C-alpha positions in Angstrom: 0.0 0.0 0.0 1.3 3.4 -0.9 1.6 6.1 1.7 -0.3 9.3 1.0 1.9 11.8 -0.9 4.5 9.2 -2.1 3.2 8.9 -5.7 5.7 11.5 -7.0 8.9 9.8 -5.7 11.1 7.8 -8.0 12.7 4.5 -7.0 16.2 4.6 -5.7 18.8 4.5 -8.5 20.6 1.2 -9.2 24.3 1.4 -8.4 26.7 1.2 -11.4 28.8 -1.9 -11.9 32.1 -1.7 -10.1 35.2 -2.5 -12.2 37.0 -5.6 -11.0 40.8 -5.2 -10.5 42.9 -7.7 -12.4 44.9 -10.2 -10.4 48.7 -10.5 -11.3 49.1 -12.6 -14.5 45.4 -12.1 -15.5 44.7 -10.5 -18.9 43.7 -6.8 -18.5 41.2 -4.6 -20.4 42.4 -2.0 -22.8 41.4 1.7 -22.2 38.5 2.7 -24.4 40.1 6.1 -25.1 43.8 5.5 -25.6 44.0 1.6 -25.9 46.6 1.4 -23.2 46.4 -1.4 -20.6 44.2 -0.7 -17.6 44.3 -2.1 -14.1 41.0 -3.8 -14.6 40.3 -7.4 -15.6 39.7 -8.1 -19.3 36.1 -9.2 -18.7 35.2 -6.0 -16.8 31.8 -4.7 -18.0 31.4 -1.2 -19.3 34.0 1.1 -20.6 37.3 0.7 -18.6 39.8 3.5 -18.7 43.4 3.7 -17.7 44.3 5.9 -14.7 45.4 8.8 -16.9 42.2 8.9 -18.9 40.1 8.5 -15.8 41.9 11.5 -14.3 41.4 13.5 -17.5 37.7 12.6 -17.6 37.3 13.7 -14.0 39.0 17.0 -14.7 36.7 17.6 -17.7 33.6 16.9 -15.5 34.9 19.1 -12.7 35.6 22.0 -14.9 32.3 21.9 -16.9 29.8 24.4 -15.5 
């Protein structure tokens, strides 16, 4: 049963998939921007990025108004 006044609320967002760090000797994923090896396992879902590209993307997001 819905509580009065709760009709306008959206459900809680689903958390994004967390990349899985690669174990030593395990194949690693290539960065989707520069094709350099990342620190994430090859079967990581989504768009893995190397540390440099992650940092650059964070800077772009922080500087955009």
